[in-house]
C-alpha positions in Angstrom: 191.5 175.6 58.4 190.6 172.3 56.9 192.9 170.5 59.4 191.3 172.4 62.3 187.8 171.5 61.2 188.8 167.8 60.8 190.2 167.7 64.3 187.1 169.4 65.8 184.8 166.9 64.1 186.9 164.0 65.3 186.9 165.2 68.9 183.1 165.5 68.8 182.7 162.0 67.4 184.4 160.8 70.6 182.1 162.8 72.8 184.2 165.7 73.9 184.9 168.9 71.9 188.5 169.8 71.4 190.1 173.0 72.6 189.3 175.8 70.1 191.9 178.5 70.4 190.2 180.5 67.6 187.2 181.0 69.9 188.0 184.1 71.9 184.5 184.8 73.3 182.2 182.4 75.2 179.3 184.5 76.1 175.8 184.7 77.5 173.1 187.1 76.3 170.2 188.5 78.4 171.2 189.2 82.0 173.6 188.6 84.8 174.1 184.8 85.2 174.0 184.9 89.0 173.5 181.1 89.1 177.0 180.6 87.8 178.5 182.7 90.6 176.9 181.1 93.6 178.7 179.2 96.3 182.0 180.9 95.6 182.1 179.9 92.0 183.3 182.3 89.2 182.3 182.8 85.6 185.8 181.8 84.6 185.2 178.4 86.2 182.1 178.0 84.0 184.0 178.9 80.9 182.1 182.2 80.4 184.1 185.3 79.6 181.5 187.7 78.2 178.0 188.9 79.0 175.5 190.9 77.0 172.8 193.0 78.8 170.1 195.2 77.3 170.8 198.9 77.5 168.1 199.5 80.1 169.4 196.8 82.3 173.0 198.2 82.5 174.0 199.5 85.9 177.4 200.5 87.3 177.0 197.7 89.9 176.4 195.0 87.3 179.2 196.1 85.1 181.6 196.2 88.1 180.4 192.7 89.3 180.9 191.1 85.9 184.2 192.7 85.1 185.5 191.7 88.5 184.7 188.1 87.4 187.0 188.6 84.4 184.1 188.9 82.0 183.8 191.5 79.2 180.5 193.4 79.4 178.6 194.4 76.3 175.4 196.3 76.0 172.6 195.6 73.5 171.3 198.8 72.0 167.8 199.0 70.4 168.1 201.3 67.4 164.8 201.2 65.4 162.3 199.3 67.6 161.6 201.7 70.5 157.8 201.8 69.9 157.2 204.0 73.0 158.5 207.0 71.0 155.4 206.9 68.8 153.1 207.8 71.8 154.2 211.4 71.5 155.6 211.3 67.9 153.1 209.5 65.7 154.7 211.0 62.6 157.7 208.6 63.2 155.6 205.6 62.3 156.5 203.7 59.1 154.2 204.3 56.1 153.1 201.7 53.6 152.8 202.0 49.9 149.1 203.0 50.3 150.1 206.1 52.2 148.8 204.8 55.5 150.5 203.9 58.7 151.9 200.3 58.3 150.5 197.8 60.8 152.9 196.2 63.2 153.6 192.7 61.8 153.2 190.2 64.7 153.3 193.2 67.0 156.8 194.2 66.0 156.6 198.0 65.7 159.5 199.7 63.8 160.2 203.4 63.3 160.8 205.4 60.2 164.6 205.6 59.8 164.5 209.2 58.4 162.7 210.8 61.3 165.2 213.3 62.5 163.9 213.6 66.1 164.0 209.8 66.6 167.5 209.5 65.2 168.8 212.3 67.5 167.0 210.6 70.5 168.7 207.3 69.9 172.1 208.9 69.1 171.9 210.9 72.4 171.0 207.7 74.3 173.9 205.8 72.7 176.4 208.6 73.6 175.1 208.7 77.2 175.4 204.9 77.5 179.0 205.0 76.5 179.9 208.0 78.6 178.2 206.6 81.8 179.5 203.0 81.7 182.9 201.4 81.2 181.6 199.0 78.6 183.7 196.7 76.5 181.3 197.3 73.6 177.8 198.0 72.4 175.8 195.8 70.0 173.2 197.4 67.8 169.9 195.5 67.7 166.7 195.8 65.7 168.7 197.7 63.1 166.5 197.0 60.2 163.3 198.2 58.5 159.9 197.7 60.0 159.3 193.9 59.8 158.9 190.7 61.8 161.6 188.3 60.6 162.5 186.4 63.8 160.3 183.4 63.0 159.9 180.6 60.5 157.1 182.6 58.7 158.4 186.2 58.5 156.1 189.1 57.7 158.1 191.7 55.6 156.0 194.7 54.7 157.2 197.3 52.3 157.9 200.6 54.1 158.6 203.5 54.5 156.8 205.8 52.0 156.3 208.8 54.2 156.8 212.3 52.7 160.4 212.5 54.2 161.5 209.2 52.7 159.9 209.9 49.3 161.6 213.3 49.1 165.0 211.9 50.0 164.8 208.9 47.7 163.6 210.8 44.6 165.4 209.8 41.5 167.4 207.2 43.4 167.3 203.4 43.4 164.9 202.6 46.3 166.8 199.6 47.7 170.2 201.2 47.4 169.0 204.4 49.0 167.2 202.8 51.9 170.2 200.5 52.7 172.3 203.6 52.7 170.1 205.3 55.3 170.5 202.4 57.7 174.3 202.2 57.0 174.5 205.9 57.7 173.1 205.3 61.2 175.9 202.8 61.7 178.4 205.4 60.6 177.1 207.9 63.1 177.2 205.3 65.9 180.8 204.5 65.1 181.7 208.2 65.1 180.2 208.6 68.5 182.0 205.5 69.8 185.3 206.8 68.4 184.8 210.1 70.2 183.5 208.8 73.6 185.0 205.4 74.2 187.3 204.5 71.3 188.4 201.1 72.7 184.9 199.8 72.9 183.7 197.4 70.2 180.8 198.2 68.0 178.9 195.1 67.1 175.5 194.3 65.5 172.9 191.6 66.0 171.4 190.9 62.6 169.3 188.6 60.4 171.2 185.4 59.5 169.9 185.1 56.0 172.2 185.1 53.0 171.9 188.0 50.5 169.8 185.9 48.1 167.4 184.2 50.5 163.7 185.1 50.3 164.2 187.0 47.1 167.1 189.1 48.5 164.9 190.1 51.5 168.0 191.1 53.5 168.5 194.2 51.4 165.1 194.6 49.7 162.9 194.2 52.8 165.1 194.7 55.8 167.5 197.4 54.3 170.6 195.6 55.6 173.8 195.9 53.5 176.3 194.0 55.5 179.3 194.8 53.3 178.6 198.5 53.6 178.2 198.3 57.3 181.5 196.4 57.6 183.3 199.8 57.2 182.1 200.7 60.7 181.2 197.4 62.5 183.9 195.6 64.5 181.9 192.4 65.1 179.0 190.8 63.3 176.7 188.6 65.3 174.2 186.8 63.1 171.2 185.3 64.9 170.7 181.8 63.5 168.1 180.6 66.0 167.7 177.2 64.3 164.7 176.0 66.3 162.8 179.3 66.1 163.5 179.7 62.3 162.3 176.3 61.1 165.5 174.3 61.4 164.9 172.5 64.7 166.4 169.2 63.6 169.2 170.8 61.7 171.8 172.5 63.9 174.2 172.4 60.9 172.2 175.2 59.4 174.1 177.5 61.9 177.5 176.7 60.5 176.2 177.0 56.9 175.0 180.5 57.6 178.2 181.7 59.4 180.3 180.1 56.6 178.3 182.1 54.0 178.8 185.3 56.1 182.5 184.8 56.3 182.7 184.4 52.6 180.5 187.4 52.0 182.4 189.7 54.3 185.9 188.4 53.7 188.6 187.0 56.0 189.1 190.2 58.1 185.5 190.1 59.5 185.0 189.1 63.1 181.9 186.8 63.5 180.4 185.9 66.8 177.0 184.3 66.3 174.3 184.2 68.9 172.6 180.8 69.0 169.4 179.5 70.5 169.6 177.3 73.6 166.4 178.5 75.2 163.0 177.4 74.1 161.3 180.0 71.8 158.7 178.4 69.5 160.2 175.0 68.9 162.1 173.7 72.0 165.8 173.0 72.0 166.4 169.7 73.8 169.4 169.3 76.2 170.9 166.6 74.0 171.2 169.1 71.1 173.1 171.8 72.9 176.6 170.4 72.2 175.8 170.2 68.5 174.4 173.7 68.4 177.5 175.1 70.1 179.7 173.0 67.9 178.3 174.5 64.8 178.4 178.0 66.3 182.1 177.7 67.0 183.4 176.4 63.7 185.4 178.8 61.6 185.0 181.6 60.6 183.4 182.1 64.0 185.8 183.5 66.6 183.3 183.9 69.4 179.8 182.7 70.4 177.0 183.7 72.8 173.9 181.9 73.8 170.3 183.1 73.7 169.1 183.7 76.3 169.9 183.7 80.0 166.2 184.6 80.9 165.2 181.3 79.3 168.1 179.2 80.7 168.3 180.4 84.3 165.7 177.9 85.5 167.0 175.1 83.4 170.0 173.6 85.3 170.4 170.7 82.8 170.8 173.2 79.9 173.2 175.4 81.9 175.3 172.3 82.8 175.5 171.3 79.1 176.5 174.8 78.1 179.1 175.0 80.9 180.5 171.6 79.9 181.0 172.7 76.3 182.5 176.1 77.2 184.9 174.6 79.6 185.9 172.0 77.1 186.9 174.4 74.3 188.9 176.8 76.4 
């Protein structure tokens, strides 16, 4: 691995990334990249071999189009951030330590993870998605406690202290119990996948922090136990959005976080980070794209996807930089 990294760094120093046979996935998140398929071109010619689309944007026509292009098609599945459910089921709202409904930090409304009706609703939707479409996999998203962490100044309230959660957690360590609730959701998703479409991958988009950052907020605040979830998850996709998260001038932060994740989970883990090329908060300049993708594709990463097509599709210079990198590392 040290030799591989040395060769990659040397190639980048001379302006072109070397082929990276360890990278199996070169993906795009957030829609069908039609601009890459115009004038008779194919996704393969652009170096792209995977596309992620939100569950509500998945159609049979889109899946067929992308798979005909030789691309794997993955759905993003929202687990605990479907705020529309609260309109008819207000008792599913997270409760704070004061016994009142917790405010939505920065507008990010989560759901109580022990609400049985909500859990059944999402499991039924997951099952239907897999039954209806010949997907190559489904990635869980927003699978964390009520919080707003996708920014440089996260807001991480303490929840959920509703009667259901208090009854279930009685005489148990709060953090361990709550992480277990979220892990059990993953267990059930995996069981459904095994039953309905066993060849499909189960992935997760998740917070890129280490287990000790922000006073162990990954487990204490977000209720994420990556090692426990690894029993059911095929691919981990951390979200090291360097510009958005306060590291705009430090793309190397990406590879530091994925390196930690690999060490934390062990050699068997598959890690495909999703990295920021589109502007969200701090802009990502075109000249930085090669560096961002370089750090995203260093071991232990074996795949990569870019965030997000909706922010890139009208940026031909950024698209060209992404394509150049993807083509170079095939």
